[in-house]
N, C-alpha and C positions, 0 to 999 in steps of 0.2 A: 228144193230150197227150204232150209229150216224156217220155222215161224219167226216173225220179227219179235225181238225181245221187248217186253213192255217197259215203258219208262216209268220210273217212280215219280209220283206227283210231288211237286214242290210248292211251298207256300211263301208268300212275301212276308218276311218277319215283321216289317214295319206295319203292314196292314193288319196282321194277326194281333199284334200288341194293341193297336188302336181298337180292333174289334172287341177284344176282351174287356178293355176299359169301357168302351161304349155300351156293351150289353150289360155289364155289371151296373153301370149308371142307370140304364133303363129300368132294371129290377129295383135298384135302390129307391128311385123316385116313386115307383108304384107301391112298394112296400110301405113307404112313408105315408101313404094315403089310406091304408087299411085300418078299419075300426077293430076294436077288441072282438066284436062278434065275428067279423070276417077272419081274423087271425085264429079264431077257435074252430073254424070250419075244418072238416076232414079233407084229405087229399086222396088221390088214387094210389099213393104210396102207403101201404098198410101200416097203421099205427102212428102216422105223422099227421099233425094238424098243419094248417097254413103257416102258423108261427114256426113250427119245427122245420118245415120246408124252406122258409125264408132264412132261417138261421143256417141251414145247410148250404145255401148258396154262398154265404160268406165264407164258410169253411172250405168249399171247393176252390175259392179264389185265394184265400189266405194261405193255402198250401204253397203258392208261388213265393210269396215273401218269406214265409217260414223256412222253406227249403233253401232259399238263397242265403239265409242266415246261418245255415249249417255248413259243416266242412264238405267240400266237393268230393264225390266218390272218385275212386281211381279210374273206373271205366264204366261205360254204358252197359246196362243190362237189358234194356228194353227199347225196341224200335217203335216208331209212331204207329205202324200198322199192327204191332203186337199189342198195343194198349187196349183196344176194345175187348180183347179176349183175356185180359189179365185182371179185370176189375171184379169179377163175380166172387172171387175168394175173399175179398175184403168187405163184402156187403154187410155182414153182421157187425163187424167192428165199426164201420162207418155209421150205421144206424144208431148204435149206442153212443158214439161220440156226438152225433147230431142232437140227440135228445138231451144229453148233458149240456151241450153248448146253448141250446134254446132255454134250458132251465136257468143257466148261469147268467144269461144276458136278456133280462126282460125288456131293456131299452134297445129295440132293434135299430133305431135311428143312429144311436151312438155306435153300435156294432158295425153297421154299414159304413159310417163315416170313417171309423178307424181302419177298417179293412181297405177301403178305397185309398186312403192316404198311404198306407203301408205298401200297397200294390204299386202305386205311382212312384214312390220313392225307390222301391226295390228294382223296378224295371228301368229306371233312369240311366243306369250305367252298366247293367249286367249284359254281357255278350250272349248271343244266341247259342253258342256252343258250350256254354257253362253247364255242367252236369248237375242235376238235382237228385237228391236221395228221396224220390217219391215212394209212396207205399207200394206201388205196383212194380217198382224197380228203378234203378238209376237211368235217367233219360235226359237228353239235352233240353235246355230251356225252350228253344225255338219249337221243338216238337211238343213239349209239355203244354205250351200255350195253345197249340191247336187242339189238344184234348180239352182244354178249358172252354173252348167254344162249344164243344158237345155238351159239357156239363151245364153251361149257361143257357143254351138254347133249349135243351131238354127240360130243365127246371123252370124256365120261363113258360114253356107250354104247360107244365104241370100246374103252375100257379094260375095261369089263365083258365085252365079247366076247372080249378077248384073254387074260384071266386066268380060268381055270376057278374057279368058286366066288366070284369077286369080285362083290359086289352093292352098288355105290355107289348110294345113294339119289338121287332127283331132287327138288330143291326144286320144289314145285307151281307157284309163280309163274314160275320159270325155264322149266319145261317148257311152261307155257301161252304165255309170250311167244315162245319159239322156234317153237312150233307155229303161232301166229297170224301171225308175220312171214313164215314160209315159205308159209303158205296164201295170204296176201295177195300174195306174190310170184308165185304161180301165176296169180292173177287179173290181175296186171299183164302177165304173159307171154302169156296167152291170154284177152284181154278178151271179155266176152260174158255171156249169161245162159242158155245152153242146158243147162248141166250144173251140178248142185249137188254140191259136195264137202263132205262132213260129216266132221269129226274131233272127235267128242265126247270130253270135254265142253267143248272149248276153242274150236272154230272151225267156221264154215259160210261158204263163199264160193260165189259164182256165177262161172262162167267159160265159155269156149269160145263161139265164134260160132255162131249158129243161132237158131231160134225161142225167144223168151224165155218162161220159165214164169211164170205169174201166180198160179195157185191150184190147190189139190188136190195130188195126188202128182206130183212132178216126173218127166218121162219119162226123164231121164238123171241117175242118181245114183251117186256114188262115196262109199263110207264106209270108214274105217279108224281105227285107234287112233293116238294122238300119236306114239309111238316109230316105228311103221311108216311114218307119213307123213314124219317127219324123215329116216328112212333112205332113203326113196324120193327125197326132195327133194335129198339130198346124195350120192346114188349109192352108198349102202351096200348097197342091195338093188335088184333090177330089178323093173319093173312085172310082168313075166311071172311071176317067182318069187313075188312077193307075192300075186298072184291065185291061182296054183296051190296055194300053201300056205294059202289062205283067210284071209290077212291083210288082203286088200282085197275088198270086195264092190262089184261094178260092174254096173249094169244100164242098158240103153239104147244106141242106136247111136253116141252121142257121149260115152260113158262110158269110152272107152279113152284113158288119159292117157300111154301109152308114149312117144309122140313128143314130149311136153312135158317129160319127166323125164330126168335130174335137172335141178334148177334151179341147183344149185351143184355144182362138182366140184373 
């Protein structure tokens, strides 16, 4: 009997839209409390201050309204699961644009307010199958909004790490979507069924070539929490450090994912 075909994960478009708006609001409120001294702090993103990172968050969200204002592409060029692997080539250009944006908008409160208003207006009537001419390739709005949960969750974590005492909350739907997309991307990068990766309470995926587990306790298991997984997938923490700090539990000869990470950088 051939192996069962894996189902493609789907996302509730209403919940994803709400999650993007909610997480952006969480960041906006936190950024509004930061002092000039805090905004000048360095971040774990080389060459970026907290101010630069805060400006970048608006840029990551503004792409939605900006692309909805452009002509619709003739056809899709990028799938949702292809997005994590399509971002690296744009990194240098994004960094330059971020620094320019931060320099041009010293009033972050005004920048966030304008971005939030434009996002809400753009999403009010746009259908989920509307194609956007994103930097990484033409992609459906519904899928692109899932990618925005990754951007927002990752950079929320970056901001929390950069500013002592800052504790921006994570919208549950945004955290879940970001975790699931990056878990599914791992399964795309390393297809197979030898290793089970568990990220409770949001995702379980099978990956890595080798004997497929069918019943009982899997011989190769990786388990971690959502934020640690997102940090691993985006290169914020190394596999070795996460294991040594007991942030990851890995058992079995095919449970070492070091060579597969990060998925995005």
